[in-house]
Every structure is written in C-alpha cells, then in structure tokens.
C-alpha positions, 0 to 999 in steps of 0.5 A: 530733978536731982543733979549729982556727980556720977561714980563708977557704980553709975556706969551702966546708967551712963552708957544707957544714956550714951546709947540713947542721946543724939548728942553722944558718941563712942568717945564719952562712953565710960570705958573710953573716959577711963582710958583717957585718964589712964593714959595721962595721969595729969587728967581727972574725970568729973561726970555729972548726971541729972535724974528725973523720978525714974531715969537719967535724963541728961549728963556731961563728962568733963576731963580736967587738970590743975594749974595755978591753983585752978581746975581747968579743962584741956581740949577734949581729945576726941571732938565733942564732949558737950552735954547729953540729953535723953530723947523725949520724943513722946512729949510735945515740944511745948513740954520737952523744950523747958525740961531740956533747958532745965537739964542743961542749966542744972548740969552747967551750974553743977560743973561750974561749982567744981571746975574754975575754967570750963571749955567744951564743944557741943555735938552738932545734934545739940540745937538749943543752947539758950540755957547756957546763955541765960547762965552767962556762959560764953556760947560761940558758933563754930562749924564742922564739915560733914559728908553724908556717905549714905549716898556716895554718888551725891557726895561725888556730884556735889564736889568741885570738878577740879577736886574730882579730877585731882582725886582721879589723878591721885588714885592712879598715882598712889596706893590707898589702904588701911594699916594700924601696925606699929611700923605704919605708925612709926612712919606716920608720926614724922609726917604728922609732925611736918603737917602740924608745923604750919599750925605752929605746933610740934608734938612732944615725946609725951604726946606721942607716947599718949597718942600711941597708947590711945590709938592702940586701945581704940584700934583693939576695939575697932573704934579707930582705923588708920587709912594710908596712902603709899607711893609705888615703892611702898613708902608711906606718903600720907595717912589719916587716923579715923575715929569710929563712933557707932553711937552717932554713926559717924567716922571722924577724920582725927589726925592727918599727916602727909608728905609735901609731895603728896599734898602737892599732888592733891593726894589728901582729897583722894585719901579722904575719899578713900575713907568715905568709900571704906566706911560707907554702909557701916557709917552714915557720916564722915566728920572733918572736924573744925577749921582753924584756918579759913582756907581749910574751911574753903578746902572742905567746901570745895570737897562738897562737905556740908558746913554744920553748926555746933557750939563752943562753950566756955565759962570762967569763975576766976577771970583775973587768974585765968588771964594771967595764966593765959598770958604766961602760957602764951609766952611759954609756947612762943619761947618753946616754938622759937627754940624748937626751930633750932634744936627740936629733939634735944629740947624735947629730951630735956623737957620729956626725959621719961618719954624721949627715945 
C-alpha cells in the first residue's frame, strides 16, 4: 500500500471514496472541506489517502490551525470526520479485517507526522479502532443518539408516554415549518445565544459571520434546512439547523435555539419530531449528536432514540507544550466568560471589530 497526501487533483477519487464508504457523510466531500477553509482563513486542510494497487481504499481529512508553534485540530464543525474505509465486501472477514487495520494504522501514522495534536470523532459505522489503540492513540467511547425514521410509528411507540403527550400539546400551541431566510436566521441567532449560555459558551461575532456563510452555502445545495417553531402571532420561538447527508442517509440535528417559554412548554421534542416527519422517506436516520451533559443523554433516551457508540480519538506528540496551551486557553475562556456577564457586546466588538455590527 501507498499512503500520501492528496491534492485537488485527487478530488474525483476522494469523492468516489465518499460515495462508497460507510463512514462518510456529505460534509467531508471535497467541496465542503474547501468551503470550511474558505469561510475561516485560520483553517488549513490536510487530506491523506491510502492506495492499494488499483484504487483509493482509505482516507481521512483533517482541518487544522497553528497555535503556540504547534499544529492543532479544532473541533470539526459538522459531526464526524474520522477515517474512511472503502468497502471490501467481496473479501472474507479473515482477509478484510487485517487490511482495514493496516489502512487505519497507515493513515494515522501519516497524520501524526504532520499534525502535533489530533482530535476527531469517528462515524458510528466505524466499529473497529484497534489499529489506533495499537499505535498508542487515545480512543474513548462516546455515544450519539439516533432515530430510525424508516418506521415513524415504531419511533413514536418507543417514545416515553409523557413525551408523546407533550408533543401533542405543543403541536396544538405552536406552528412548525421550515425557513432558511435571512430574517429567520436573524431571529434564530439570539435564541441560540441564550440556549448556549447554559453550556458557558457565548458565540462571537466572528462565529456568527462564519456560521451565516456556511449555512448559506449548505442551504443553496440542500445540505441544510432550518426547521422552525412559531407562536400564534408569528414570533419565532424555536429552531433547529438540520444538516442533510445523502451519503449516509442521515439528517443531523446541528444547532438548536429556543425561547425559555417554548422549552418550558416541551416544545423542543415537538420540534425534533417535526424534523423527523419532514425528512422521513428521504433519509433513514435522524442523528441527535453527542450529549455533553448526562441529563441531555437521558432526555434523548426518553425520546426513544437509540444510544449509538462511536469513538473520540486523540493523539499528541508534544504533551508538555499542549498542556501549557490548554491551561492558558482555560484561563482565557474563564476570564472571557466572566467579563461577558457584564458587557457582552462591547467586549465582543473590541475583540472582533471586523465582524461586529
């Protein structure tokens, strides 16, 4: 096998792998990766491919930036960006498994030579991470939740009875729809800001500008829709940005923002159920993503979503400098969040003059 860095000349081969690999989604296609870099000049792209004698049998895309003299991977914007394997269904398992382990190991070694600190989450269809463990990479189990919307009646029946009752009540109280207009996005972002405060995260003007550009690009290609909830007077009270990946037939619940009164009325489960009804028939799965808080995981359990295992993978070849950077970053975030309690917009304007309005 031959493992090397891929260039734009390899885009056709790369997209062929995306179309075949069970671990791929629409957001690691060549055009989407280029869009992520184009909308944030801080990002650079590394793509690595592993070839046998005749074809590209594995690959991985890594977005990275430079900090403190190191190359680091920030969190990937659109869920999973782990290694991709071409299907080898014609081979028996005894032959297939060793080849795929060799591919994973070769990709990881090549990436580690280029990137000092690597972190990514694998797709739920990557079941065997032994090659990464054997190289000494840190591999942790993580869980996302999914609805199988090929049978909506079954999803409804597996849902907690109180959640079903709450959805019916919310359906009678709110109007659900879809709208990607600028006016809706203007109304959605303040709701998203308030929702994220419970996670001690306050999106900056730069983040908003990048988010708007990316959403517009995705929506133009029908890889993203915004599903909405409105009060009887037309006011937007909730919304969820939903990413659409036909490659793995999955609709991803990406960003959710809502008014406190809407949440108190159990509107969020109804909003998610509305998404499921709208995408069923076109997609097989609704992926809720991970749960940074245990209570959020239990909420998804009550919705009857299936907890699904995937892996969080990290590797660092300069642990001393990385630890110093982490400590400095934690101090900066703590100071930023403290100051933001008192003067959010003025501070953001000072830090992000280019993007603040």
